[in-house]
C-alpha positions in Angstrom: 13.0 -10.9 -32.2 10.1 -8.4 -32.4 7.2 -8.9 -34.8 5.9 -6.2 -37.0 2.3 -6.8 -36.0 2.0 -4.0 -33.5 1.6 -0.5 -34.7 4.7 1.6 -34.3 3.1 3.8 -31.7 2.4 0.8 -29.5 5.9 -0.6 -29.5 7.7 -0.5 -26.1 10.8 -2.3 -24.7 10.0 -5.5 -23.0 10.2 -5.1 -19.2 8.7 -6.3 -15.9 7.6 -3.6 -13.5 10.5 -3.4 -11.1 8.4 -2.8 -8.0 6.1 -5.8 -8.5 9.1 -7.9 -9.6 10.8 -7.0 -6.3 7.6 -7.7 -4.4 7.6 -11.2 -6.0 11.2 -11.9 -4.9 10.3 -10.7 -1.4 7.3 -13.1 -1.4 9.5 -16.0 -2.5 12.0 -15.2 0.2 9.2 -15.1 2.9 8.0 -18.5 1.7 11.5 -19.9 1.9 12.8 -18.3 5.1 9.7 -17.1 7.0 8.3 -13.6 7.7 10.5 -12.8 10.6 13.7 -13.1 8.6 12.6 -11.0 5.6 12.0 -7.2 5.4 9.6 -6.5 2.5 9.7 -2.8 1.7 8.4 -2.9 -1.8 4.7 -2.2 -2.3 3.0 1.1 -1.4 0.2 -0.4 0.6 -0.5 -0.5 4.4 0.4 -3.8 6.0 0.0 -4.7 9.7 2.9 -6.0 11.8 2.1 -9.6 10.8 2.5 -8.8 7.1 -1.2 -8.8 6.3 -2.7 -6.0 4.1 -4.8 -3.6 6.1 -8.5 -3.3 5.1 -10.4 -0.7 7.1 -13.4 -2.3 8.9 -15.5 0.8 8.2 -14.9 0.5 4.5 -15.5 -3.2 4.0 -18.4 -3.5 6.4 -20.0 -0.8 4.2 -19.3 -3.0 1.2 -20.6 -6.2 2.8 -23.9 -4.5 3.7 -24.4 -3.0 0.3 -27.2 -4.1 -2.0 -25.8 -6.5 -4.6 -27.8 -4.9 -7.3 -25.9 -1.6 -6.7 -22.5 -3.4 -6.6 -23.4 -5.2 -9.9 -24.8 -2.2 -11.7 -23.1 0.3 -14.0 -22.3 3.7 -12.4 -22.9 6.9 -14.5 -20.0 7.6 -16.8 -19.0 10.7 -14.9 -19.7 9.2 -11.5 -22.8 9.4 -9.4 -24.0 12.9 -8.5 -23.6 12.1 -4.8 -20.0 10.9 -5.3 -19.1 14.0 -7.3 -20.4 16.2 -4.4 -18.9 14.2 -1.6 -15.5 13.6 -3.2 -15.1 17.4 -3.4 -16.0 17.7 0.3 -13.7 14.9 1.3 -10.8 16.3 -0.7 -10.8 19.8 0.6 -12.3 19.4 4.1 -12.8 22.9 5.6 -10.4 24.4 3.1 -12.5 24.4 -0.1 -11.3 27.2 -2.4 -13.6 30.0 -3.6 -13.7 28.8 -7.2 -15.8 26.9 -9.6 -15.2 23.2 -8.9 -16.4 20.0 -10.6 -15.4 16.3 -10.2 -15.3 13.4 -12.6 -14.9 9.8 -11.3 -11.8 8.0 -12.4 -10.2 4.6 -11.8 -7.9 5.7 -8.9 -5.7 8.7 -9.0 -3.9 7.2 -12.0 -7.0 7.8 -14.2 -7.1 11.5 -13.1 -3.4 11.9 -13.9 -4.0 10.2 -17.3 -6.8 12.5 -18.1 -4.9 15.6 -17.0 -1.9 14.9 -19.2 -4.0 13.9 -22.2 -6.6 16.7 -22.0 -4.5 19.7 -21.1 -1.4 19.1 -23.2 -0.8 18.3 -26.9 1.9 16.2 -28.6 5.4 17.4 -27.6 4.0 19.8 -25.0 6.0 19.9 -21.8 4.9 18.1 -18.6 7.3 19.2 -15.9 7.9 17.4 -12.6 10.3 17.2 -9.7 13.0 14.5 -10.1 11.8 12.4 -7.2 8.6 11.1 -8.8 6.2 8.2 -9.3 7.4 6.5 -12.5 4.0 6.2 -14.1 4.0 10.0 -14.8 6.8 9.4 -17.3 5.1 6.3 -18.7 1.9 8.1 -19.4 3.8 10.9 -21.1 5.7 8.4 -23.2 2.4 6.8 -24.2 0.9 10.2 -25.3 4.2 11.6 -26.8 4.4 14.4 -24.2 7.7 15.9 -23.3 8.4 14.8 -19.7 10.9 17.2 -18.1 12.3 17.1 -14.6 14.0 19.5 -12.2 15.7 18.9 -8.9 13.2 18.6 -6.1 15.7 19.6 -3.4 18.2 22.4 -3.0 21.4 22.1 -1.0 19.4 22.6 2.3 16.8 19.9 1.3 14.1 22.5 0.8 11.9 22.7 -2.3 14.2 23.9 -5.1 12.3 26.9 -6.2 15.2 28.1 -8.4 15.2 24.8 -10.3 11.4 24.9 -10.7 11.5 28.5 -11.9 14.2 27.9 -14.4 12.5 24.8 -15.9 9.0 26.3 -15.9 10.0 29.5 -17.6 12.3 27.7 -20.1 9.6 25.3 -21.2 7.0 28.1 -21.6 9.4 29.9 -23.9 9.2 26.9 -26.2 5.5 26.2 -26.0 2.3 27.9 -25.1 0.8 25.0 -23.2 2.4 23.4 -20.1 1.3 21.0 -17.3 3.3 20.9 -14.0 2.9 17.9 -11.7 3.2 18.3 -7.9 3.0 15.2 -5.8 2.3 16.8 -2.4 1.5 16.5 0.5 3.5 13.4 1.4 5.4 13.0 -1.9 6.0 9.5 -3.3 8.8 8.5 -2.9 10.2 11.0 -0.3 7.4 11.9 2.1 8.1 15.6 1.4 5.4 18.3 1.5 5.6 21.8 0.1 5.2 24.4 2.8 2.7 27.4 2.5 5.7 29.7 1.8 6.9 27.4 -1.0 3.5 27.3 -2.6 3.4 31.1 -2.4 6.6 31.3 -4.3 5.5 28.7 -6.9 2.3 30.6 -7.5 4.1 33.9 -7.8 6.2 32.5 -10.7 3.1 30.8 -12.3 1.1 34.1 -12.1 4.0 36.0 -13.6 4.1 33.8 -16.7 0.3 33.7 -16.9 0.3 37.5 -17.7 0.8 36.3 -21.2 -2.7 35.2 -22.0 -1.5 32.9 -24.8 0.0 30.7 -22.2 -2.2 27.9 -20.9 -0.9 26.5 -17.6 -2.2 23.5 -15.7 -1.1 22.6 -12.2 -1.8 18.9 -11.6 -1.8 18.1 -7.8 -1.4 14.4 -7.0 -2.7 14.1 -3.4 -2.9 10.4 -3.2 -1.1 10.3 0.2 -2.6 13.5 1.7 -4.6 11.8 4.5 -1.3 10.5 5.9 0.4 13.9 6.0 -1.6 15.3 8.9 -5.1 15.3 10.4 -6.6 18.2 8.4 -4.4 21.2 8.4 -2.3 19.8 5.6 -5.2 20.8 3.3 -4.9 24.5 4.1 -2.8 25.1 0.9 -5.9 24.5 -1.2 -7.2 28.0 -0.4 -4.4 29.4 -2.4 -6.0 28.2 -5.6 -8.7 30.9 -5.9 -9.0 34.1 -7.8 -6.6 32.8 -10.4 -6.6 34.1 -14.0 -8.5 32.0 -16.6 -5.4 30.6 -18.2 -4.4 28.8 -15.0 -6.3 25.6 -14.4 -5.9 23.5 -11.2 -6.5 19.7 -11.5 -6.4 17.5 -8.5 -5.8 13.7 -8.8 -7.8 12.2 -5.9 -7.4 8.6 -4.9 -9.4 6.2 -2.7 -6.6 3.7 -2.8 -4.6 4.8 0.2 -7.0 6.8 2.3 -9.7 4.0 2.1 -7.3 1.0 1.8 -9.2 0.4 -1.5 -6.3 -0.2 -3.9 -8.0 -2.9 -5.9 -11.3 -1.1 -6.2 -9.6 1.4 -8.5 -11.6 4.5 -7.6 -10.7 8.2 -7.5 -11.6 11.4 -9.1 -10.3 14.3 -11.3 -11.3 17.5 -9.5 -11.0 20.7 -11.6 -10.9 24.3 -10.3 -11.1 27.5 -12.2 -12.3 31.1 -11.7 -14.2 30.7 -14.9 -17.4 28.5 -14.8 -17.2 27.8 -18.6 -13.7 26.4 -18.3 -14.8 24.0 -15.5 -17.8 22.9 -17.5 -15.5 22.2 -20.5 -13.2 20.2 -18.2 -16.2 18.2 -16.9 -17.6 17.2 -20.3 -14.2 16.6 -21.8 -13.2 14.2 -19.1 -16.7 12.5 -19.1 -16.0 11.9 -22.9 -12.6 10.5 -22.1 -14.1 8.2 -19.5 -16.4 6.7 -22.1 -13.7 6.4 -24.6 -11.3 4.6 -22.2 -13.0 2.6 -19.5 -16.7 3.6 -19.9 -17.5 3.9 -16.2 -16.0 3.4 -12.7 -16.6 1.2 -9.6 -20.1 1.9 -8.4 -19.6 0.3 -5.0 -16.5 2.4 -4.3 -18.4 5.6 -5.1 -21.2 4.5 -2.7 -18.7 3.7 0.0 -17.1 7.2 -0.1 -20.6 8.8 -0.2 -21.9 6.8 2.8 -18.8 7.3 4.9 -19.0 11.0 4.4 -22.8 11.5 4.7 -23.6 9.1 7.6 -22.2 10.6 10.8 -21.9 7.2 12.6 -20.2 5.7 9.6 -17.9 8.7 9.2 -16.9 8.4 12.9 -16.0 4.8 12.4 -14.0 5.5 9.3 -12.0 8.3 11.0 -11.2 6.0 13.8 -9.7 3.5 11.3 -7.8 6.3 9.5 -6.4 7.8 12.7 -5.4 4.4 14.1 -3.4 3.5 11.1 -2.1 7.0 10.6 -0.7 6.7 14.1 0.8 3.3 13.2 2.5 4.8 10.2 3.8 7.8 12.1 5.3 5.4 14.7 7.1 3.4 12.1 8.4 6.5 10.3 9.6 7.9 13.6 11.5 4.7 14.4 13.2 4.7 11.0 14.1 8.4 11.2 15.5 8.1 14.8 17.5 5.0 13.9 18.9 6.7 10.8 20.1 9.6 12.9 21.8 7.2 15.3 23.7 5.3 12.7 24.4 8.3 10.4 22.3 7.3 7.5 21.3 10.3 5.3 17.6 10.4 4.5 15.4 13.0 2.7 13.0 15.2 4.7 9.9 13.3 5.6 6.5 14.9 6.4 4.2 12.0 6.0 3.0 9.3 3.6 4.0 5.8 2.9 7.7 6.2 1.9 11.1 7.5 3.1 13.9 7.9 0.7 17.7 7.6 1.0 19.8 9.5 -1.5 22.4 7.2 -3.0 24.6 6.5 -6.0 24.8 2.9 -7.1 21.2 2.4 -5.9 20.7 -0.7 -7.9 23.9 -2.3 -6.5 22.9 -1.4 -3.0 19.4 -2.8 -3.5 20.9 -6.1 -4.8 23.3 -6.4 -1.9 20.4 -5.8 0.6 18.4 -8.5 -1.1 21.2 -10.9 -0.2 20.4 -10.0 3.4 16.6 -10.5 2.7 15.9 -6.8 2.8 13.9 -5.8 -0.3 13.9 -2.1 -1.1 13.2 -0.2 -4.3 16.0 1.4 -6.2 15.3 4.5 -8.4 17.4 7.0 -10.3 18.3 9.0 -7.3 18.4 6.6 -4.4 16.4 4.1 -2.4 12.7 4.0 -1.5 11.8 2.4 1.8 8.1 1.6 2.3 7.4 2.3 6.0 3.8 1.5 5.2 4.6 -2.2 4.8 7.2 -2.8 7.5 6.7 -3.2 11.3 8.1 -0.7 13.7 10.7 -3.1 15.0 12.0 -3.8 11.5 11.9 0.0 10.7 14.1 0.5 13.6 16.7 -2.1 12.7 16.9 -1.5 8.9 18.8 1.8 8.7 21.9 0.2 10.3 22.0 -2.5 7.7 21.5 -0.1 4.9 24.3 2.1 6.2 26.6 -0.9 6.5 26.0 -2.0 2.9 26.4 1.6 1.6 29.7 1.9 3.5 31.0 -1.4 2.2 30.6 -0.2 -1.4 32.6 3.0 -0.6 35.6 1.0 0.7 
């Protein structure tokens, strides 16, 4: 039974988060059978080949050497001035757009996504997203009574489905004057797909066409949490496309320290806003600062200091980039092993350009996942298929897993 103590707007079905529940089952299996006999492909965090979470030396040496009074102290509500400046530099690299840009500190990329959906849409307004997506987008929309609408990410050639995007985008703007579109790229979670420059050009062509109607308020929310694992810098070139835009198009970037700094538990990131109009960016800055105060007051001071130091001190930056490049290469090797093995055994996978995950399109994904667990392979099932976390699985296990997945999938078809 459900009590009537909660307000109606706070009532949700009882559930356990499926990813963390699967991770718990994998952990139990490891305790029972040993690490070598279990493949734990559940959580989106970097693990070494021995199954230990990766924590960059450069990041945690910086923390260990930090003055305790700074670690213990409150940060400014909007983030330190130094963090705001440096997070913009880190995000864009050499491809900073010619636009007015401001940043507000948030608890991870999630905080930035939360702020974007709350601040740039109203109740029942559409938030559109590709159909391979991080489930929290939908949860946040449910919480705020936004209309979460999806379109097919891939066309028949496994390219970005521009026709599906255009149909959904134009249809929803016929109904409402305010719309937010989420793009999780580069290195999409859960597929590893990245939009190409040509695909971004086509997206912006459609967006600009609708923006001719000045009553329409359009926000593009770019979740770039996995960007640093999608290349070594050139993957940021697409940012230069977001300049000289009309005032009724706003670009909001959800930046996260979780993956790029192996700082998942520090909960630090930023909402970065871009506009051709300085007043609009200032409105964004003060609105999100207010939202910070109303929700979590302020962020992790030590994490802000880490990003600042690793960007401003050249020796520390060099050490950080060595860590990042080392583990980026490890991730690329694992992904390559999984992809090559998939080709050998005939397992269909989605295009992968980088990031923590590779996805396998599949019907009956829950059943496949359950059968794989019987073989001590723990993989996340979603609406469209299976998500395999190459970030968490050794190269050898990445090489052997596709054959087992294919065998289980084939057994269901018989």
